[in-house]
C-alpha positions, -999 to +999 in steps of 0.1 A: +358-290-728+322-301-724+320-320-757+354-336-758+342-370-747+308-385-754+301-413-729+270-434-734+273-452-700+293-456-668+326-475-673+346-495-648+384-491-646+411-508-626+435-485-607+466-495-625+474-528-642+455-558-630+473-578-603+473-609-626+495-590-650+524-598-627+556-584-641+540-582-676+536-553-699+508-529-707+500-552-736+493-581-712+474-558-688+450-547-716+446-584-727+434-593-692+410-563-691+395-575-724+391-611-712+374-599-680+351-575-699+364-545-680+364-510-696+399-497-691+425-485-666+438-456-646+475-451-653+491-448-619+520-423-618+521-423-581+559-422-577+565-400-608+554-396-643+575-424-658+563-439-691+585-445-721+576-433-756+572-469-766+548-476-738+528-446-747+524-460-782+514-494-768+488-479-745+474-455-772+470-484-797+453-506-771+429-478-763+420-472-799+418-508-810+396-520-780+377-488-772+392-488-737+388-458-714+419-443-697+424-419-669+456-410-650+466-404-614+493-379-607+522-385-583+516-385-545+543-359-540+520-329-548+512-301-524+501-268-540+502-252-505+537-262-495+556-236-475+586-242-498+582-225-531+603-251-550+579-278-538+549-259-551+566-254-585+575-291-586+539-300-578+526-278-606+551-295-630+540-330-618+504-322-626+513-308-660+535-339-668+506-361-659+483-342-682+509-345-711+512-383-706+474-385-704+471-366-737+497-387-754+480-420-744+444-409-750+434-406-713+404-384-709+410-372-674+437-368-647+434-367-609+457-358-580+456-349-543+461-311-545+472-298-512+474-300-474+460-272-451+494-270-432+475-254-403+461-226-424+425-215-427+404-229-456+400-197-475+438-189-476+445-224-489+417-222-515+432-190-529+467-206-531+453-237-548+434-215-572+465-195-580+485-226-589+456-241-608+456-210-630+492-218-640+483-254-648+453-244-669+474-219-688+498-246-699+469-270-707+453-244-729+486-234-746+495-270-754+460-278-764+459-309-741+426-328-744+422-339-708+401-328-677+421-316-647+406-330-615+416-324-579+404-355-559+382-354-528+406-364-500+404-388-472+417-368-442+405-335-427+442-323-428+441-325-466+426-298-488+398-311-509+363-316-495+336-317-521+325-281-517+361-268-521+366-288-553+332-278-568+340-242-560+374-245-578+357-262-608+335-232-612+366-210-618+380-230-647+363-247-676+390-274-678+386-284-641+360-309-626+360-329-594+373-364-591+349-378-564+365-405-543+334-418-524+356-438-501+375-407-491+344-388-484+332-417-462+365-418-443+369-380-441+335-377-423+343-406-399+317-430-414+291-407-429+285-403-466+275-439-469+238-440-476+217-438-508+204-404-498+239-391-490+252-404-523+223-386-541+231-353-524+267-356-535+256-362-571+231-333-569+260-310-558+281-322-587+252-315-610+252-278-600+283-275-623+261-285-652+248-317-668+282-322-684+297-329-650+275-360-646+280-370-682+319-368-680+322-383-645+355-395-630+353-411-596+371-436-573+358-463-550+373-490-527+367-505-494+383-483-467+396-485-431+393-452-412+394-436-378+382-402-364+413-388-382+401-400-415+415-426-440+439-453-429+441-477-459+421-493-486+403-526-482+385-550-505+348-539-508+333-570-490+358-566-461+346-530-455+315-511-445+315-492-478+279-493-491+288-497-528+254-512-537+235-481-528+262-459-544+257-477-577+219-474-574+223-436-569+246-434-599+220-453-619+193-430-607+212-399-618+222-415-651+259-409-644+282-414-674+320-416-675+342-437-653+344-452-618+379-465-610+382-492-584+412-488-560+406-519-539+437-541-531+423-569-552+419-544-581+404-564-610+381-586-588+363-557-572+362-538-605+344-568-619+322-570-588+311-534-593+305-537-630+284-569-626+263-554-598+258-522-618+247-541-649+222-561-628+203-530-617 
């Protein structure tokens, strides 16, 4: 997996179609991205992996013709630690379906919120997530799907997925890497993880997986509202305390390559803000 994608820089993606697409198609969305000099899009399958064969062709063509970068976000209805076995099985299938759609459209990476603790201790939940990830990876290998599988760092302490847990899981499987959501880390810790030094420590941890982890990066960023219980909702960057400037400086210092997907409510405007600031460094 290490050599599947060769990035020469950090790319900036919108989380889904730009708002200005309106009720338009993928074709219009990619035209807007091109006009705004943005680098691609995260396909949002949040309510289910629903994309027609025709849409897959449209997306794949746009990617190839314009050198766009694609990622995909799996459905929200995923919990690999559900107490109901049928929900665990459905969660595994949703992740596999996301990986198939990603492969068919040329997306290099998929992400998802993997599990909830459900009142159980961290070690028990880790083993359950690992067991289900083995099933996912088996299918990925069997079907020869060319996409990274990435559990996302989560925004609430009740959700499985702090950075250490996801790095540990990534060491178990060559197809698995973290998707680092910096806003979630910030919210999960009640306002920490928001300084240049803290961002550098996060990237240092990621680098323990190998240089390829920094060269095939997939992360998320947005402004965020939070309480002591963690994430509440996303905000536009300038309306939040998210220290995106120092984050981008840290990413520049570490020579991070890959993608940073912006999940702010104003989607394309904050994506452009991030790219322009990064390019000015």
